[in-house]
N, C-alpha and C positions, 0 to 999 in steps of 0.2 A: 486596153487589150487585157483579156483575162490571162492569168498565169496558169501554166499547166500544173496539174497536181499529179503526184506520183504516190503509189502505195508505200507505206512504211515497211521496209524490209525487216524480217526477224533476224536475218543474217546477211552479211555482205561477204562475197568471195571475190577477191581481187586477183585475177589471173592475167594481168597485163604482163607481157613478155613471154607468155607461154604460147607455143605454136599449136595449131590444131592437130590432133583432137584433144589436147590437154585441157582447154576450158570446159569442154563437154564432159570429159571424164571426171574432172574435179567437181563440177556441178552435180553430176549423178551421185557421187559419194556423199556430198553434203545433203542432197535431197533425200537420200535413203534414211537419214537420221532425223529429218524434219517431220512434223505432223501434217496431216492433210489440211489444206487451207492456209498454211503458212507461206510467206513470201520470201524469196531469196533475191538479192541483187547481185548478179554476176557482172563483173567488170572485165572486159577483154578488149585487146587491141589487135587480135588476130582477125584478118579479113574474112576468113571462112566461118567464123562463129555465127554470124547472122544467118547464113543459109542453113547451117546445121541446126540451129535453134528453131527456125521456122518450120522445119520438118519434124521436129521432136514430138509435138502434140499428136501426130498421126499414129505414133506407136508407143507413147508413154503417157501416163496420167499426169500431165502438166499443162499449164496454160501460160502462154507468154502474154503478160499484161501490157507492158509498155517498153519502149526503148528510148534512150536519149544519149546524146553526146555528154561526156563527163568533163568537168572543168580540169581535172587532173590528167586527162587523156583517156583514150579508149571510149568504148560504148558501154553503157549500163543497160542490162536486160533484167526486167522485173519478171520473175518466174514464180507462179503459184503452184505448189504441190497439190495435185488433185484439181479437177475442174471445179468451177464454181457451181456446186450442187446445193440447191436449197432443199434441205431435209426437213420434213415435218415430224416432230417428235410425238410419240404416243404418251410419254410421261416426261415431266420436268423435275429435276432434283437440284434445288438451289442450295449449295453448300458454302456460299460466301461467308467468310469469317471462321470456318472450321479449318483446323490444321491437318496436314497430311499425316497418316494415310486415311483419315476419316472420310474424305469425299469418295475415295475408291471403295472403301469398305461398305459404305452406304449404297453406292451405285451397284455394287455386286449383289447386295441383298435385293434391291429393286429389280435388277435384271433377271434374277433367279425366278421371279414371279411373272415375267413377261414371256410372250410367245416368240417363236422363231420369226425373224424378219422385222420385229418391232424395234423402235428406236427410242433410246433414252437421251434426253438432253441434260448433261451435267454442267452446272455453272459453278465455278470455283475461282478463288483468288489466292489459294495456297501457293507460296513461292515454288514449291517443287512439283506442282500438279502436272505440268507438261511431261516431265520425265516419268512420273508415276503412271499416268494414263498410257503413255507409249509402251512401257514395260508390261503393264497389266494386259493391254489389248493383244500384244504379241504372244504373251504366255498363255492366254485363254482362248485364242482363236476368234475373239470378237472382231467386229469391223469398225474402225474409226471412219465413219462416213463423212465427217466434216469437222473442222475446228475453226472457231472464230475468236478473235480477241476483241471484246466489247470495249474495254478501256485498258490502259496500261496495267498488265499483270492480272487481268480478269478475263477468263476464258470460258467459252461454251464448247463443250465436246458433244458430238452427236454419235452415240455408240449404238451400233446395230447388233442385235442378238442373232447369231447364226445357228 
């Protein structure tokens, strides 16, 4: 029999013992700080969490990937921020090995020459890149269309020029 595989969460939020709507409110606060494409594992023992979560994708940009009973009690819900959007880049900037803020500085230069709606794929393994990209995108009004972790600590960011 094949073993079930589960996505590797970027963050785990244990809300066991919290009554509804506590788990949903906690999950929303954490998701607001996550990048598109990242996965959170929400652990809850509130019986209403499942129904609340299953309706969530109809009004929020989240995707419920999997659910499972946890050995420590409660149910684990794997939630991806942003739906699984496959974005085709117009340009690729591979900055693996460069230290921060170098990847963002070079991405900014490249995006300045791109047209509205075009997407830049930035690849980086700088330890602070997730926070740098998050801050930069919020400050400049760019759109972070997708984020993928290729390998531990190595990310692909799909940044759309608005």
